[in-house]
Structures are given as C-alpha cells and as structure tokens.
N, C-alpha and C positions, 0 to 999 in steps of 0.2 A: 023454456027456462024463465023463471021470474026473478026479479030483483026484490030482496026483502025490504022491510020497512027501514032497515038500517043501511040500505044501499049495497047489500052484499049479494054476490052470486057464487055458485059453486062451479069451479073450473073442472070439467070432466077429467077423470083419471087418464084416459088415453092422451089427452092434450098435455096434462101435467107431466106424464112420463115422457112424451115425445120431446118436450122442451126443457126437461130437467127442472121443473118448478116444484121445489120442495117446501115444506112448512118453513116459514121464516124468510123465504125469498122476497126481496123487495121488488115491487113492480111499479110502473107508472102508466098512466093512460094518456094517449095522444089522440087529438082530433085531427083526422086526415081525410080530405075529400069526402066529407059528410059521414065518415065512419069513425068509430072509436076503436083504437088499437091498443092492446095491452102489450107492454114490453117489459122484460126483466130490467130492473134499474141497473145501469152500469155504474160501478163504483168509480167515482172520480178521485184520482189520487194525485197527491202533490209529488213533484219530482223527487223529493227526499224520501217518500214512502218506500220506493223500490230499494234505495240504498239501505234504509233501516231494516227492511226484511232480510236483505243479504247479510247485514252486520249482526243480526240477532243470533246469539249463541256462539259468536266467534271467539270471545274471550273465555275459553274453557280452561279449567285447571283447578289446582287446589288452593289458589289464593282467594282472598275475600274481597268483596266490593270495597271495604274500607281501605284495604291495602292498595288496591288499584287506584283509588282516589288519591291516596297519599303520593303514590308514584306520579300520577298525573299532575298533581300540584307541586311536585318537586320537594316534597316534605320528607323524603327518604334519607 
C-alpha cells in the first residue's frame, strides 16, 4: 500500500467493516512504540451533553415555543 502525494491511504474494506469505520468517521493517529496506530476518535462530551440528549424532545404537545417562553418568564 502506498501513501499518496496528499498523505492519503485506503483502509481495506475488511478492516473498515471489522471496526465499523464508515465514511465520515473521525480518526486520529497515535505514535506508540515506533508504530503508527489509527484510532476512531472518541467524542469528548461535556457533562451537560448527556442531559441535553435526554431532554431533547421532552416538551411535546400542541403549545408553541413562544407560549413556553412566556410561561418560563412568568408572563402568563
């Protein structure tokens, strides 16, 4: 396998399939014991991110965002 002039290589399909590397997967290269290791980049999340994912879509109903904001501000 050769590195292109742009520094690109093709990851063989069996390796991509085995490790779930899909188009758009972010990866990082790590130098370890004289080797270069490719890792899928782990998303670093802020503690609030988990809460936001859980809260998304919780306020369902027929009310509008404007109405919810008025209630939040005590303008009702």
